[in-house]
C-alpha positions as CSV (number, residue, x, y, z in Angstrom):
1,M,-5.3,-5.8,32.2
2,T,-5.5,-7.0,29.0
3,D,-3.3,-5.9,26.2
4,A,-4.7,-3.4,23.2
5,P,-4.7,-4.9,19.8
6,R,-1.6,-4.7,18.2
7,Y,-1.1,-2.0,15.5
8,P,0.5,-3.8,12.3
9,R,1.9,-0.8,10.2
10,D,5.2,0.3,10.9
11,M,5.5,4.2,10.5
12,T,9.4,4.1,11.5
13,G,11.1,1.7,9.4
14,H,14.9,2.8,9.1
15,G,14.4,5.9,10.8
16,E,16.1,9.3,10.5
17,T,19.7,7.4,9.4
18,P,19.2,4.4,7.2
19,P,21.6,1.4,6.9
20,D,24.4,2.3,4.5
21,P,23.5,-0.5,1.6
22,Q,27.6,-0.5,0.6
23,W,26.6,-0.7,-2.8
24,P,29.0,-2.6,-5.0
25,K,32.2,-0.7,-5.9
26,G,31.0,2.4,-3.8
27,A,28.3,3.3,-5.8
28,R,25.9,6.1,-4.8
29,I,22.9,5.0,-6.0
30,A,21.0,1.4,-7.0
31,V,18.9,2.3,-9.8
32,Q,16.3,-0.5,-10.8
33,I,14.1,-0.9,-14.3
34,V,11.0,-2.9,-14.1
35,L,9.0,-3.9,-17.3
36,N,5.9,-5.0,-16.5
37,Y,4.8,-7.7,-18.9
38,E,0.7,-8.3,-18.5
39,E,-0.5,-7.8,-22.1
40,G,-2.3,-11.3,-22.6
41,G,-2.7,-11.3,-18.8
42,E,-5.5,-8.8,-18.4
43,N,-9.1,-8.8,-17.8
44,N,-10.6,-10.3,-20.9
45,I,-13.5,-12.7,-21.3
46,L,-11.6,-14.7,-22.7
47,H,-9.6,-15.6,-20.0
48,G,-12.3,-16.4,-18.1
49,D,-12.7,-13.4,-16.7
50,A,-16.3,-11.5,-15.9
51,A,-15.6,-8.1,-18.1
52,S,-12.9,-6.4,-20.1
53,E,-9.8,-4.6,-19.0
54,A,-10.3,-0.8,-17.8
55,F,-7.0,0.0,-16.2
56,L,-3.9,1.5,-17.5
57,S,-4.6,2.2,-20.9
58,E,-4.7,5.3,-23.5
59,I,-8.5,5.1,-23.0
60,V,-8.2,7.5,-19.6
61,G,-11.8,6.4,-17.5
62,A,-12.3,3.3,-19.5
63,A,-15.1,1.1,-17.6
64,P,-15.2,-2.8,-17.8
65,W,-17.6,-4.3,-20.1
66,P,-19.6,-7.1,-18.4
67,G,-19.6,-10.2,-20.4
68,Q,-17.9,-8.3,-23.7
69,R,-14.7,-7.9,-25.1
70,H,-13.2,-4.4,-26.1
71,W,-11.5,-4.5,-29.0
72,N,-10.1,-1.0,-28.7
73,M,-8.5,-2.1,-25.3
74,E,-7.3,-5.3,-26.3
75,S,-5.3,-3.7,-29.6
76,I,-3.7,-1.2,-27.0
77,Y,-2.5,-4.1,-24.9
78,E,-1.7,-5.9,-28.3
79,Y,0.4,-3.0,-29.3
80,G,2.4,-3.2,-25.9
81,A,3.5,-7.0,-27.0
82,R,3.8,-6.3,-30.8
83,A,5.6,-3.1,-31.1
84,G,6.6,-1.6,-27.5
85,F,8.1,-4.6,-26.2
86,W,10.7,-4.7,-28.9
87,R,11.4,-0.9,-29.0
88,L,11.9,-1.0,-24.9
89,H,14.2,-4.2,-25.7
90,R,16.2,-2.8,-28.2
91,M,16.7,0.2,-25.9
92,L,17.5,-2.0,-22.4
93,K,18.9,-5.0,-23.7
94,D,22.3,-4.3,-22.3
95,L,21.3,-3.1,-18.8
96,P,19.8,-5.3,-16.0
97,V,16.2,-5.2,-16.3
98,T,13.7,-6.9,-14.2
99,V,10.7,-7.9,-15.3
100,Y,7.3,-8.3,-13.8
101,G,6.0,-11.0,-15.7
102,V,2.0,-12.0,-15.4
103,A,2.5,-15.8,-15.7
104,T,-0.6,-16.4,-18.4
105,A,0.6,-13.2,-20.0
106,L,4.1,-14.9,-20.3
107,A,2.7,-18.1,-21.4
108,R,1.1,-16.3,-24.3
109,A,4.3,-14.4,-25.6
110,P,7.1,-17.0,-26.7
111,E,9.0,-14.8,-28.5
112,Q,8.9,-11.9,-25.9
113,V,10.1,-14.7,-23.0
114,A,13.1,-15.9,-25.1
115,A,14.1,-12.4,-26.0
116,M,13.9,-11.7,-22.0
117,K,16.4,-14.6,-21.1
118,S,18.6,-13.9,-24.0
119,A,19.3,-10.4,-22.4
120,G,19.8,-11.9,-19.2
121,W,17.0,-10.0,-17.4
122,E,15.4,-10.9,-14.3
123,I,11.8,-12.4,-14.5
124,A,9.8,-11.8,-11.4
125,S,6.4,-12.9,-10.9
126,H,3.7,-10.8,-11.5
127,G,0.8,-13.0,-10.3
128,L,-1.3,-15.7,-12.3
129,K,-3.6,-13.0,-14.0
130,W,-3.3,-9.3,-14.0
131,I,-7.0,-8.5,-11.9
132,E,-7.8,-7.2,-8.8
133,Y,-7.4,-9.3,-5.6
134,K,-9.0,-7.2,-2.9
135,D,-11.9,-8.8,-3.1
136,V,-11.0,-12.5,-4.3
137,P,-11.4,-15.1,-1.0
138,E,-8.1,-15.8,0.5
139,A,-8.2,-19.2,-0.4
140,Q,-8.3,-18.9,-3.9
141,E,-5.6,-15.9,-4.3
142,R,-3.5,-18.3,-2.3
143,A,-4.4,-21.3,-5.1
144,D,-3.5,-18.4,-7.8
145,L,-0.2,-17.9,-6.3
146,I,1.0,-21.6,-6.4
147,E,-0.3,-21.7,-10.0
148,A,1.3,-18.6,-10.9
149,I,4.6,-20.2,-9.6
150,R,4.3,-23.6,-11.1
151,L,3.2,-21.6,-14.5
152,H,6.0,-19.5,-14.5
153,A,8.4,-22.4,-14.2
154,E,7.0,-24.0,-16.5
155,V,7.3,-21.3,-19.0
156,T,10.7,-19.5,-18.3
157,G,12.7,-22.6,-16.7
158,E,12.7,-21.8,-13.3
159,R,10.6,-20.7,-10.8
160,P,10.6,-16.4,-10.1
161,H,12.8,-15.3,-7.0
162,G,10.9,-12.2,-6.3
163,I,7.1,-11.3,-6.6
164,Y,4.7,-8.4,-7.3
165,T,1.0,-8.4,-7.8
166,G,0.4,-4.9,-7.9
167,R,-3.6,-4.9,-7.5
168,S,-3.1,-6.6,-4.4
169,S,-5.2,-7.3,-1.6
170,M,-4.4,-7.2,2.4
171,N,-3.6,-11.1,1.9
172,T,-0.9,-10.7,-0.5
173,V,2.1,-10.2,1.0
174,R,1.6,-12.3,3.9
175,L,0.4,-15.2,1.3
176,A,3.7,-14.7,-0.5
177,A,5.7,-14.8,2.3
178,E,4.0,-17.7,3.8
179,E,4.8,-19.7,0.6
180,G,8.5,-19.5,1.6
181,G,10.3,-19.4,-1.6
182,F,10.8,-15.9,-2.7
183,A,13.9,-13.7,-2.2
184,Y,12.0,-10.6,-2.0
185,V,8.2,-9.1,-2.1
186,A,7.9,-5.5,-4.2
187,D,4.1,-5.1,-3.2
188,A,5.0,-2.1,-1.2
189,Y,6.1,1.7,-1.8
190,A,7.0,2.4,1.7
191,D,10.7,3.3,1.4
192,D,13.8,4.0,-0.9
193,V,15.9,1.2,0.4
194,P,14.9,-2.5,1.3
195,Y,13.5,-3.7,4.6
196,W,12.7,-6.5,6.5
197,I,9.3,-7.9,7.8
198,R,8.3,-10.8,10.1
199,V,5.7,-13.1,9.0
200,G,4.8,-15.3,11.7
201,E,8.1,-17.2,12.1
202,R,9.6,-16.0,8.9
203,D,11.6,-12.9,8.1
204,Q,10.8,-11.6,4.5
205,L,12.4,-9.4,2.6
206,V,10.8,-6.2,0.8
207,V,12.5,-4.3,-1.9
208,P,10.1,-1.7,-2.3
209,Y,8.0,-0.1,-5.7
210,T,7.3,2.9,-7.2
211,L,3.9,4.5,-8.3
212,D,5.3,7.7,-8.9
213,A,8.6,7.3,-11.1
214,N,5.9,4.7,-13.6
215,D,4.6,5.5,-16.6
216,M,1.3,4.6,-15.4
217,R,0.9,7.9,-14.6
218,F,0.4,8.9,-18.5
219,A,-3.0,6.5,-18.0
220,V,-4.6,8.1,-15.0
221,A,-6.2,11.8,-14.5
222,A,-3.4,13.2,-12.7
223,G,-0.6,11.8,-14.3
224,F,2.1,12.9,-16.6
225,G,0.9,15.3,-19.5
226,G,3.6,14.5,-21.6
227,P,6.9,12.8,-21.8
228,R,9.1,15.9,-20.8
229,E,7.3,15.6,-17.7
230,F,8.0,12.0,-17.2
231,E,11.8,12.6,-18.0
232,D,12.0,15.6,-15.7
233,Y,10.5,13.3,-12.9
234,L,12.9,10.7,-13.3
235,K,16.1,13.1,-13.5
236,D,14.7,15.5,-10.6
237,S,13.9,11.8,-8.2
238,F,17.6,10.6,-9.3
239,D,19.5,13.6,-8.8
240,M,17.8,13.9,-5.2
241,L,18.4,10.4,-4.2
242,Y,22.4,10.5,-5.8
243,A,23.0,13.4,-3.7
244,E,21.5,11.8,-0.5
245,G,23.5,8.5,-1.4
246,G,22.7,4.9,-0.1
247,R,19.4,5.3,-2.2
248,M,17.5,3.0,-4.5
249,L,15.9,4.7,-7.4
250,S,12.7,2.5,-8.9
251,I,11.5,3.0,-12.5
252,G,8.1,1.4,-13.3
253,L,7.6,0.6,-17.0
254,H,4.7,-0.7,-19.3
255,C,5.1,-2.0,-22.7
256,R,1.7,-0.4,-23.8
257,L,2.7,2.9,-22.3
258,I,6.4,4.0,-22.3
259,G,6.9,1.6,-25.3
260,R,4.9,4.2,-27.5
261,P,7.5,6.0,-29.5
262,G,6.7,9.6,-28.2
263,R,7.2,8.7,-24.9
264,A,10.3,6.1,-25.4
265,L,12.8,8.8,-26.3
266,A,12.0,10.4,-23.3
267,L,12.8,7.2,-21.1
268,K,15.8,7.1,-23.2
269,R,17.2,10.8,-22.3
270,A,16.3,10.3,-18.5
271,L,18.6,7.1,-18.5
272,D,21.4,8.9,-20.5
273,H,21.4,11.2,-17.7
274,M,21.4,9.0,-15.1
275,A,24.4,6.6,-17.0
276,A,26.4,9.9,-17.5
277,H,27.4,10.2,-13.3
278,D,30.1,8.1,-11.3
279,G,29.1,5.6,-8.7
280,V,25.5,4.6,-10.5
281,W,24.6,0.6,-10.0
282,F,22.1,-0.6,-12.7
283,A,20.5,-3.5,-11.0
284,T,17.9,-6.3,-11.1
285,R,15.7,-6.6,-8.0
286,L,17.3,-9.9,-7.4
287,D,20.8,-8.4,-7.4
288,I,19.4,-5.8,-4.7
289,A,17.6,-8.1,-2.9
290,E,21.0,-10.6,-2.8
291,H,23.2,-7.9,-1.7
292,W,21.1,-6.9,0.8
293,A,20.2,-10.3,2.1
294,R,24.2,-10.6,2.8
295,L,25.2,-7.2,4.1
296,H,22.1,-6.4,6.1
297,P,20.5,-9.8,7.6
298,P,17.2,-9.4,9.4
299,S,17.7,-8.7,12.9
300,K,17.1,-11.6,15.4
301,T,16.8,-9.6,18.8
302,P,13.2,-10.2,20.5
303,R,11.2,-7.1,19.0
304,P,9.5,-5.4,22.1
305,S,5.8,-5.3,20.5
306,E,5.9,-9.1,20.4
307,M,6.7,-10.0,23.7
308,T,4.6,-11.4,26.3
309,R,3.4,-9.2,29.2
310,E,5.6,-11.2,31.4
311,D,8.7,-10.7,28.9
312,F,8.1,-7.0,28.3
313,V,8.0,-5.9,31.9
314,A,11.1,-8.4,32.7
315,A,13.0,-6.3,29.6
316,F,11.6,-3.0,30.6
317,G,10.2,-2.7,34.3
318,G,13.9,-1.5,35.6
319,V,13.7,1.5,32.9
320,Y,11.4,3.7,35.1
321,E,13.5,2.8,38.8
322,H,12.0,0.6,40.7
323,S,8.7,1.0,39.1
324,P,7.4,-2.2,36.8
325,W,4.0,-0.4,37.3
326,I,4.6,1.5,34.2
327,A,6.1,-1.2,32.1
328,E,3.0,-3.4,32.8
329,R,0.3,-0.3,31.7
330,A,2.9,0.3,28.7
331,R,2.3,-3.2,27.4
332,A,-1.7,-2.4,27.4
333,L,-1.1,0.2,25.1
334,E,-1.6,-0.3,21.0
335,L,1.6,-1.2,20.2
336,G,3.1,-2.2,17.0
337,P,6.2,-2.2,15.0
338,T,6.9,1.3,14.9
339,H,7.7,0.5,18.6
340,D,10.3,-2.1,18.3
341,T,13.3,0.7,19.1
342,A,14.8,2.6,21.7
343,R,12.4,5.6,21.2
344,G,9.6,3.5,20.3
345,V,9.7,2.2,23.9
346,H,10.1,5.1,25.4
347,S,7.4,6.6,23.9
348,A,4.9,3.7,25.2
349,L,6.4,4.0,29.1
350,T,6.9,8.1,29.1
351,R,3.2,8.4,27.7
352,V,2.2,6.0,31.0
353,F,4.3,7.8,33.2
354,R,3.0,11.5,31.9
355,S,-0.4,10.4,32.3
356,A,-0.2,8.6,36.2
357,S,-1.4,10.5,39.0
358,E,1.0,13.0,40.8
359,E,1.4,10.7,43.4
360,E,2.6,7.9,41.1
361,R,4.8,10.1,39.6
362,L,5.9,11.4,43.0
363,G,6.7,7.3,44.3
364,V,8.8,7.3,41.0
365,L,10.7,10.1,41.7
366,K,11.7,8.7,45.4
367,A,12.5,5.6,44.0
368,H,15.8,7.1,42.6
369,P,18.7,7.2,44.9
370,D,20.4,10.4,46.1
371,L,23.4,11.1,44.0
372,A,26.7,9.8,45.3
373,G,25.2,9.2,48.9
374,K,25.0,6.2,51.3
375,L,23.1,3.5,48.7
376,A,26.1,4.4,46.4
377,Q,28.9,4.0,48.6
378,A,27.6,0.7,50.2
379,K,27.2,-0.4,46.3
380,R,23.4,-1.0,46.9
381,L,22.4,0.9,43.3
382,T,20.9,-1.0,40.7
383,A,23.1,-1.8,37.7
384,E,21.6,1.0,36.0
385,S,22.3,3.7,38.7
386,T,25.9,2.3,39.0
387,S,26.7,2.3,35.9
388,E,25.5,5.9,35.4
389,Q,27.0,7.5,38.5
390,S,29.9,5.9,37.5
391,S,30.1,7.4,34.1
392,A,29.9,10.8,35.7
393,G,33.0,10.1,38.1
394,L,30.6,10.2,41.0
395,D,32.1,6.9,42.4
396,A,35.5,8.6,42.6
397,L,35.0,11.9,44.7
398,T,37.2,14.0,46.5
399,D,36.2,14.5,50.3
400,K,35.3,18.2,49.6
401,E,33.0,17.0,46.4
402,R,31.1,14.3,48.4
403,E,30.7,17.0,51.4
404,D,29.2,19.2,48.7
405,F,26.7,16.6,47.6
406,E,25.4,15.2,51.2
407,R,24.9,19.1,52.0
408,L,23.0,19.9,48.7
409,N,21.2,16.4,48.8
410,A,19.7,17.0,52.2
411,A,19.0,20.6,51.6
412,Y,17.0,19.4,48.3
413,V,15.2,16.3,50.0
414,E,14.1,18.7,52.9
415,K,13.0,21.2,50.2
416,F,11.0,19.0,47.9
417,G,10.5,15.9,49.5
418,F,11.9,13.5,46.8
419,P,16.0,13.0,45.8
420,F,17.6,15.1,43.2
421,I,17.3,13.6,39.9
422,I,19.6,14.8,36.5
423,A,20.6,12.7,33.8
424,V,23.9,12.4,34.8
425,R,25.5,10.8,31.4
426,D,24.5,14.4,29.7
427,H,26.8,16.3,32.3
428,D,30.2,16.4,34.2
429,K,31.1,16.1,37.9
430,A,31.2,20.1,37.7
431,G,27.8,20.6,35.7
432,I,25.9,18.5,38.0
433,L,27.1,20.4,40.9
434,R,26.2,23.5,39.2
435,A,22.8,22.2,38.1
436,F,22.2,21.3,41.7
437,E,22.7,24.6,42.9
438,T,20.3,26.2,40.6
439,R,17.4,23.8,40.8
440,I,17.6,23.7,44.6
441,A,16.3,27.8,44.5
442,H,13.2,26.7,42.1
443,D,9.6,26.4,43.6
444,R,8.5,22.8,44.3
445,A,5.8,22.7,41.4
446,E,8.9,24.1,38.8
447,E,11.3,21.2,40.5
448,F,8.6,18.7,40.2
449,A,8.1,19.0,36.7
450,E,12.0,19.5,35.8
451,A,12.9,16.2,37.8
452,C,10.2,14.3,35.7
453,R,11.9,15.3,32.8
454,Q,14.6,14.2,33.9
455,V,13.7,10.9,35.0
456,E,12.1,10.6,31.2
457,R,15.7,11.5,30.0
458,I,17.0,8.6,32.2
459,A,14.8,6.5,30.5
460,E,15.7,7.2,27.1
461,L,19.3,6.8,27.7
462,R,18.6,3.4,29.5
463,L,16.6,2.3,26.7
464,M,19.2,3.2,24.0
465,D,21.8,1.2,25.8
466,K,19.4,-1.6,25.7
467,L,17.9,-1.5,22.3
468,G,20.5,1.1,20.4
């Protein structure tokens, strides 16, 4: 039996209850402001590119001009460097800010870099050039990453601790993780709090970014129609996350977009709204990454989806009583990170059980011991069954209770051909006896279905013990 290809996407994440971030000083929310500095790093034949820039400007729907400079586009980007940056710097210089700095843009901006540093802002990497990487060969993207780090350190005085490429390929995050020197990667939009991913043997922290609470939507067709829409969206995002507690709000800004006077004031009003609340932690992305890594380090427990067939069966072959074939077949399903939880493994095992033949499922039912039966008295139950029966007090029956169980067990098996099965941890002794007396009146089809449901519940509880 061959294993199905591993499905790499994680559709579960932190699940229903994310971990408590324990933000500093008991803050309810972390607010993280990103200023993208791209001006001078965009597509331009002066930079060795094939065509002019066409993305995120006042010219909505612009197209690249192959082999030509685009005067209007260039001057819009120049506004971001010459005027927009300084307006935002005056507004934000007393707040923690993370700059996503394109290395070649930073190299062309000595005054702005000095101002970023004097304000104490974190300068993270935004890649070597602000170009699209989806069709760039992996070797070239890796070379650009290495050069981006080198140039960034040369211009700012230290290597970047975080990276956001933005116009990324399917290789971007992996390449950044493999480089090994980043406290966080931000090329993801998958959550409201940080999370860890495994890349080879390395655990890489992801501090997710945003494309919704982002002024880029002033420059796309279905975006913000005016500054008030942006302001209201930021306020509503903040209010929702503040009410939930334990979340992070990312705000994405661009010098040439929000730096325009008609938009900058909307940003100020939104930030004033946030600052007026108690328990708000304004932080850089590096602050958040270091805090998360310290309080929520990556788990070192084996991940079920990455186990070999032998290890998977060894770990989960007993979840369905004496039926390792269920784990063997489950390992051949399309497993991935979303199966690395108790409910994830339960889903895979249960799919196999439900799709098995009636004869196979009957074999699973028959593999279960009688409740408080001879095997229990002889202490020959599996460790799981022993623990489960003792949790309901079935290891400490009175003579009358033992007689009742023996009578009901015998009658039940004679009628249905398999032992009475119930998830005992969901009941006490009295409840189990009541269920026994109720279910023995069922017809066989009805009771077979109920016994299968109870087997699935027992498996779920066992997996929650194993995996949390």
